[in-house]
Structure formats: C-alpha cells, structure tokens
C-alpha angles and dihedrals in degrees: 000000000000090000091051092050090049090053091048091049092050091047091050092047092050091049091050093047091048091052090051092050090053093087127161127248109231124214120185129213125190121181143128113273101180131084127017096313090049091067091062090048092050090053089052091049092051090050091055092046091049092056095045091050090049095051093042090055089054093053104283123242105336090326099320126103129233117227126195116216112198130196129177112232094183088227089291117140092208094049091045090055091048090050091053091050090050091052091050100045100038103033106019090227119201095213142004127221130194134055125151129195092287099045108026097091093049091049092049092053092047092048091052091050093049094039093232125136116261105198100192171276134314090198109040090237107194095226091067095062129088126029097350116151120234092008126108122174129210102186125053118264121260088242092055092049093045093052090048090050093050091052090050092051092048091050090052092051096250110152103169134034144151124245118203119195142150094222146033092287088089091066091044092053091046091053093050093047090049088062087058092047094252110131114217126191114205128225118187128200136176115267090222097050121123096185116067099175094112091047091050090048090053091051091049093048093053089051097203114155093215120062127182111209120202126178143068119335092238092047094051090047088058091048093053092041091056095045117098118249091249090059093047091048095050101048134067110214124211121202132191118231089256089075117084105227093198089061096040093054095044112128093351102143097191117074109251125203105226133175114192132189111232134185092184124080119276092236091051096139091057095054122107095239095049090053089049088051091053092051094044092049091053090050090051093050126346091213096059118104121215113249138173092251091049090053090052088056090049090053090049090055091047093050092049090050091051089053093047092049087057098050106029116097109182120222110241125201114207102160140004093267088068087072088082090057096057116133116253094251092056092046089053091053092050090053094047099265121125117219115241132175129036141318097228094180096054093042091053092046091051093052092047094045095052096042093059097045103113095189136018123204097220095162095246100109093258130082112214121182145170112270125208113289091003124106098193131074115260099240123174108237121216140170120247107205137193141049116313088222 
C-alpha cells in the first residue's frame, strides 16, 4: 500500500509540475482602435488572433500556447510607450506588435531600451527601417513604396499628379517623386473628417488626371463615396499597400480606375495561406470579413510562430530527479512566487533567429526573408491595376 501511495504521489507531483511548466508565450499589441484608422488596426488584430487560435488548437509552440495581449493607445505616443512597458513588466512579452504613424517611433525607442522585439509597424514608418536595433518590419516602408510609385509614374510618362494625405507623408512622397522628375501637388485633410467636399474640390481645381490617395481605408472610402461620378470617371487613383482596397471600394457604385502598390502576390486569394486565414477568421468570429490588413496580421502571427519554433526548447520531465532541474520561474511558482519581469535570453534569441532567416515559407508562393544589415522583408513590389468593380 505504501508503495502504491508513493507511486500515486510521484505521478501527481509530475502532473502538477508539468502543468506549471506549460506556460504561455505572451505577445503584446498596442494600437489605436477608434476612428477610421482604427478599423484597419482592428482587422490586423483579428488576423493575428486568428493565427494564434489556429496554432494553439494544433498544440501551440512545442506544447505551449501563444496569447495576444491587446491595449488601445488612442494613437498617443506616450500611451503607446506606457502600454509597451506594461506588457514587459506585467507579462514579460516576447514581442510587441502595432505602431502607426503617430506612435511607431516611440515604440521603437522603448523596444530598444527594453530589448524586446518590436515587430512593426502597421504604418511602414520610415524611421523604423535600416539598422535599427530590436525592430523588424514585415511590410515595406512608405519611403520604399513611394520611390517605387514615382518610378512607375515616370516610366508611364506621368509628369504631374496630386497627392492627398492626412499627414506629413504627402510632402515626403512629393519630395521623392521630385527626384524622379514627377511634380506632385499636395492636398491635406484631417484624419478625423467625415466631410470630404473641400478635399474633393481641391482635387477638381488642380485638374490632374492622376491622384495618389493616402490615409485610412475607411476614410478613403468616404472620400470616393462623396465624389461625383464625373470626378471618379476622370481620375486614375493610386493607392499605397497600406490601404485596404476591399474596404475602399465598398459600396462605391461608380467604377473607379485604381492602381495599387502591392507586396503580396496577385493571386493572393488562391494561395494556401490566404485560404487558411479565411477559415481561421471564421472560426474566430463568424461575422468577421477577410481583408488585406487582416491577412497582414495573420502573416505577422505566422512569422512570430516560425521564430518561436526555432528558439523554444521545452523542458521535459521524465522522472522525479528532474525536479532539481526546474527553471527558476517554475521553482518560484511551486514555492508560491509568481514570475514577473522579462526573459531576456528568449527575447534576444527570438530577435536573432528572425533577423537571420533569409527566407520564410509563408505559403504564398514567394519566400521573403531578412537580408544582412536589413530589418525589413525583401518583398517584390508590383502594381495591381484596374477597377475594383
């Protein structure tokens, strides 16, 4: 009987220890989720959550689940930085997602200080690209896309155009196009505006056939929806990849001629990973609609999982003597202490592992990777042309 009880006790102890070891890997996301721009960020968030739910259902990362912690920073740089600090100190996150034009720089500086991966950003902010410690980018930078767009316009013989934007990116694009001898006239509007009549009037007054539209997908949808059919029929609109064409063209009755920069394959919806994204999104919430921005979030989750698979080495308990080998954080839990703070070693390994991956098999028919001394994936840009209707 004593021997049986001892076996039961050991079995129970091993089960308890194993359950303690089965910790979660936390990823943080801070972004603004209100207003027009917030809709794009929400779509991105749901894409990340869809992938994490998918991989957790299949056993997680070597037996451990990934959990996404989300905080709204209201597009405030100070609040975004505080959110990152909260992720680090309370959850010991391995990486942080998010960052729009207003908050990306603050998040990058905080990530460097805390030595945590900032996998960003949602905006392609130019200050995040190059040799920037602790920062890896998935999407191309705005500067890279703008230069590509200017070259395309020059090749097509376009010498003048209008660029419409709610922020300083209009001037930046105009400067880059000037280097390619394409003259751009800027039109600015408020990111929170609901009435685009003055913006439309400015576009009409300039009279340029080609118009570059920058802003949130919902905001640009409102702009095109308020424009008269004659305006829509006269102009050719150019969009950066940040803009979700499926949202922009929603409920626009008049056919619109749109050229959009894309870093994803033209047959995206036929790829294996996009179809997986559609299924996973439906499993997350049957009312969610697949979008380009959502798919970007799904890819971000997939890339993080690839990195974690490479660096995580699970602790395995085979006999009671392994109790003495338990990591400090598990020992603390067993003695009533809760681990706080960061796992510097795993954070560092994750950054290093991803930054040297020269190609990712993302299931989209193309294998982007991080090249030496570059912190952004080497996508092939292209122009998707035609009317979305």
